[in-house]
N, C-alpha and C positions, 0 to 999 in steps of 0.2 A: 504494500500500500504506500501511497505517496506521503502520507501524513506521519510516518514513523520518525523522521528527523525532527518534527515539531515536538514529539514526546521527549526525545533526547534533550532538546534545547530547554524544554520546560523543566525537566529534572535537573539539568545543570544550573539553571537560573535559581531554582528553589534551593539547591545545595549551596550556591554561592551567597545567597541572601541569608539563609538560616545558620550557616556554620559559624560566622563570627558572633551572632547574637545568642544562639542557644547551644552551640557545641556540635560535635560531629554526630553523635548518636541521634539527636532530634533531626538534624539535617538529613541524614540517610533514611530515617523512618518516613519523613515527609516528602522525600523525592518522588515517589509514585503519585502522590496527590497533586503535586505541582505539575507533573508531566500530564496527568489526566485532565487537569483544569485547562492547561494551554491547548491540549489536543481537542478538547470539547469546543473551545473558542474557535479554533481553526476549522473544525468540521462544520460548525454553524456558519462561519463566514463562507465556506465553499458551498454549503447548501443554499444560503440565501442568494449568493451570486448566481448560481445555476438557476434558481427559481426565477429570478428577475430576468435572466437571459431568455428563458423559455417563455415567459409572459410577453416579453418584447417581441419575440419571433411570432407568437400567436397574434399579437395586435397588428403586426405588419402584414401577416398573411390573411387576416380576417376580411378586410375590404375586397381583396382579390377574389375570395371565395363567394362573397355575396353578389358581386357583379356577374360572375359566371352563372350563378344559380338563377338570377333574374333574366338572363338572356336566353 
């Protein structure tokens, strides 16, 4: 899947932020949660961009289909 690098980046960011504040143990335990959160945000972004693109394609094609049906 294309989104796996996003999970790695999310885990690394979580590790980098939490290590100095709470220590290594908490940072490593929270890594999967940070990765999952960033992965969820990226998946939602891809979903809504695809949704908007499909809606735009339907809106562009709709007038062409109506004029052919009327003729």
